[in-house]
N, C-alpha and C positions, 0 to 999 in steps of 0.2 A: 308969142312963144310958138315954136315949131311943133308939128305933130309928132316928130321923131326925136327931138331933143328937148331938154329943159335945163335951166340953170337954177340952182337953189343953194342955200347956205347950210352947211353941215355944222351943227352946234356941238355934237358929240363925236368922238373919234371912231365909232363903229356903227355900220348900218348894212343892211342887206336889201331891203325893199323900200319902195316909196309909194305912198298912197295918194291918189288924186281925189280930193273931196272938196266940193264947192270951189272948183277951179283953182285950188292951191295945193301945194305939196305938203305932205305930213310924213314924218319919219317915226316909225314905231319906237317905243321905249326899249323893248328887249330885242335888240338887233346886234349882230356881230359882223365885223369885217376886218380887213387889214388895218394896221395902225395908221391913223390919219391925224393931221393937225387938228387943234382944237377948233379952228374956225377957217373955212376955205370955201370959195365959190368954185364949183367944177361943172363942166358940161356932162350930162348923163344921157346916152342914147336909150330910148325906150323901145323895147322889143315886142312887147305883147300887152294886151289889155284884157282883163278878166274881171269878174264880179267877186267882190269880197264884202260880205255883211252889208249888202245894200248899197255899197259905194264902188266906184270904178277903181280897180287895182292895176297899177302899172308896175311891172317887174323890170327893174333897171339892171342892166349888165354893163359894166365898164371894162374896156380893154385894159389888160394889165400894164401894158407899156405906157398908155396915156395916163393911167392913174398914178403910176410910179413917177412919171415926169412931172405931173401937175402937183404932186404932194411933196416934192423935194423941199427940204428946209433951207432957208437962207443961211449960208455959212456964217455970216456975221451976226445972225440972230441968236441970242442966248436966253434961255428960260431959267429964271432964278426963282426959288421958292419964296413965298411971302414970309415976312417975319413971324406972323402968328403961327404959320405952319411949322417953322423951326422950333418955336417954343413948345408946341404940342408934341413934336417928335422927341424933344429932350425929356419932357415930362413922361411920355410913354416909355422911353428907354429906362428911366430911373425906376418906374413902377415895375417894369419887366425884370430888372435886375433884382429888386427886392423879392418879387414873387418866386424867382428861380434860385434864391439863395439856399433852398433846401437841397439842391443838387450837390452842394459842397459839404453836406453833412458828414459823409465818410471821412473826408480830409480833415475836417474840424475835430472829429472824434479821435482820429489818429494823432493829430497834433496835441490835443488835450491830454491824451495818454502819455505821450513822450514828455510833455511839459510837467505833468504830475510826477513822473519818475525822476526827471532831471532837476526840477526846481519845485519841490512840494509846497513851499509857502504860496505859490500861485493859486492853490485851490484849498488850502487848509482852512481858510476863512469860511468856506461853504460847509458849515457843520450840519448836523442832523436836523436842526430846527428849520432848515430851508428846504429839506427834501419834499415835504408834503406840499408847500406852496409851489415849488418848481414843477412837480409832476402834475399838480392841479392846473397850472397854466397850460401845460401841453394838452390836457383834456379840454380846457376851455377853448383852445385854438381849434380842436377837432369839432367841438360843439358849434362854434361860430360858422364853420364851413359845412355843417350838416343840417338836417331837418328831422322833424318827428317821423316823417314817412320813411326815412332811411332806417330808423330803428325798428319800425313796424315790419319793414321788409326783412330785416335781420332775423326777427323771430319766426319768419316763415321758412327758415332753413334749419330745422332742428337736427337734421343729420350732420350738417357741418358743425353745429354747436357741440353735439355729442362727440364727434371726432376730435375736436379741439380739447374737450375735457379728457378724453382717453389719452391724448398725446401728453397732456400736462401731468396727469396723475397715474398713468400706467407706463407709457413709453419712457418718459423722462426718469421716473424713479428706478426703472429697470436698468437704464444706462448708468445712473448714478451709483447703483449697487455694484455694477461691473467695474466701473472706474475706481470705486472705493476699494474693492478687493485688489485691483491692479496696483493701487498706490501702496498698499501694505505688503503684498506678497512679491511683487516684481521690483518696485523701487525701494522697498525697505523703509517706508515712512512710518512714523508712529501711528498706532491704532486710532488715536483721536483725530488725526488728519484724514484718515480714510473715512471715519464716521462723519467728519465735517462735509466731505464731498457728497456722502449719502444724504445728509440733511439738506444740502442745497437743492437736491433733486426732489425733495418732498414738499417744497413750498409752491405756492401758486405762481401763475404767470405774472410778468411785469407790465406796468402801464406803458413802459417805453415800447412794448410790442404794438400797442394801439397807435402810437405816433409813427412807428416804422411802417405800419400798414397804411396809415393816412398818406405817407410820403409816396409809397409805391403804388398803392391801389386805393385811392380815396373812396370809391363806392363801397368797399368792404370794411372801412374803418368802424362803422357801427357794429358790424358782426364781430369784429375783433374785441370791441369794448364789451359786448355782451358775454363773450367767452371768458374774458379775463375777469369780469365782475362775478360771473357765476363760480369760477374756480376760487376766487378770493373769498367769496361768501361761504363756500362750503369747506374751505381750508381749515376752519376751526374744528371740524370733525375728521377730515381726511388726513391732515398732516400728523396729528398724534397717532393715528392708526398706522400710517406708513413708517413713522419713526420707530414704533414698536416692532413692526415687521422687519425693518431693515437693520436697525442697530440694537434691537432688543430692549430699548428703553422708551417708554411712552412719555413724550414731552407735551404737557398741557399748553394750550394756546390762550392768550389773553383775548377773550371774546369781545369785551367792551372796547379794547384797543383796536381790534380788527374791524368792528363795525364803524368806529369813529374814523378809521383810515379810509374805508370805502366811501363814507359820506364826504370827507374832506377832499379826497384825491380824485374821485370818479363822479359821484352823483351830483354834488353841488356845482362843480365847474361846468360839467356838460349841460346841466339844466340851465345854468346862467347863460351859456353860449347859445343854446337853442332859443331861449326867451328873447335874448338880445337880437338874434337874427330875425325873429318873427315880429317883434315890436318896433325895432329900429333898424330896418334893412339898410338905409343909407349910411348910418353910422358903422355898421358892420362892413359895408363896402369900402368905406374909408380906412377901416382898421386892417383889412385883410392883407394889403401889401406889406405891413410892418410885422405881422405875426410870424412869417417864416424866418426872418433873420433873428428875431427874439427867441424863437423856439430852438434854433440851431445853437445859440449861446447857452440857452437853458440846458439843452441836452449835453453840451460839452462840460458844463459844471457838474451835472449828475454823473457823468462818466469819470471825470478827473478827480473829483473830491474823495471818493472812497479809496482810490489808489494813494492819493497824497496823505490822507489821514492815517492810513495803515502802511505807510512806507517802510516802517521797521519790520513788520511781518513779511512784507514782500521781499525785502532784502535779507531776510534771515537765511540760515543754511538750507532750509527746506523750501524757501520762498519760491525760487525759480521752478523747482520741480512741481510744486503744488500749482503754481500759475499755469504751467504748460498742461497739466492734467485737467485743470478746470476749463481751459480753452478747448482742449480736445473733447471734453465731456459735452460742452455746449455746442460745439461744432457738429458732433455726432447727433445731438438732439435736433439741431436744425435740419440736417440731412434726412434723419428718420421721419420727421414731420412732413417734410416736402414730398418724399416718395410714398409715404403712407396715404396722404391725401390724394396724390396723383393716381394711385391704384384704385382708390375708392370712388373718386369723382372724375374719372377720365372722360366721361361722356358729358360733363357739364360744360356749358358754353364759356364760362370764365374759369376754366380749370387751372390755368397758370396763375391767375391772381389768387385763387383759392389755395393753391399750393404754397404760395409765398406767405399768405396770411396764417395758415396753420403751421407753417414752419416757424414763424415768429412766435406763435403761441406755445409751441412745444419747446423751443430752444431757450427762451428767456425765463429767468426766475426773478422774483421780487426780492431784491437785496434788503431793503428796509425790514421786510417781514422776517427774513432769515436772521438778520442781526438782532431784531427785537426778540425773536425766539431764543437766541443764545443768551441774551442779557437776562431774560426772565428765568432761564433754567440753568445758568452757569454753575450754580451750587450743586445741582443734581448731576450735571455732567462731570464736575470735578470728582464727586464721590463715585460715580460709575466707572469712569475711565482712568482715574488716578490723577496725580498732580501734573502730569505732562499735558493734560488738557488745558491747563491755564496758559501755557505758552502757545497752544494751538488756537484757542478760541478767545482767550481773555483780551487779546490785542484788538479784537474787532470792535471798533468804535463807530457806530452808525447812528 
């Protein structure tokens, strides 16, 4: 071998330097160069010799023209992937599709809404007995993708938890009162309908807000769960006070039913998911690709079923007006929660994610809780507002 040139085999397509040790060439592992063939013998002129960690170091510089000429690929040569690589790529693509199915959730929700209005029997089978298991499955999916440390970190943000609580039981009821007054005074709707909008604003946040946060900002999903659980647990005291303040009638809440709902929908599923993730991580890893599409279908049923079951009320003379007012009420609550959290936490590193989380908490209401509240107190509502309340509230079957 000449003192100025050397010939060696390049096993990897990238290199910068060559080491001479024990009279043989060695190529470092972490080296980068232009794109080269997987295996080629090339002449390399050696320009300098230096010491490097006790061995002689030879810095090799190749002329760009010679390198490009020597590395030209044979036009007739074709590189085809191996069969096992094709199988792995197909498996990876299927898994990626399953994992990314959450991205189509808005489209699925819109489609389920239209389907429920156009063809109600498509969702009427999804009655109230399926609500708790369906919401529990969403919480289980969040638990499988979380850990105990995530919930510990959530409790370290009491300012965010308090802000979410204020959004649910101060900002949202205030907006509900405003839209209830607008419904009666501006649109001329019956008083029971205006009171119904106010009652919607008095209930706690919905578990779907936890899943929405999990889709947009997974690290903050435990924080969302803590806020929703706190508001739901204290709703047994706060909701009757708000109903007395807004509509002048104190509506008692079924404490036993509320505690049972929290255990079934929130605590038990999340605990099961956390334990499964800790004890059987491989099983959870195999389950995770299938959870997003199942959760999307679950959410579609939770959205479409109430519309399909109450289709007669939705299509009633006041149905369209009430629906538009309810949409405007929730939209304003979403916006208010977003900007309220932005003004309070503008210096936080995750301010945008926190704004979305608190927006979900402020804007969403727990429909099963609201319907259960009406069912348990429908007699008192009839006596207080008159027989017109039966048409307004009695059709609510949740």
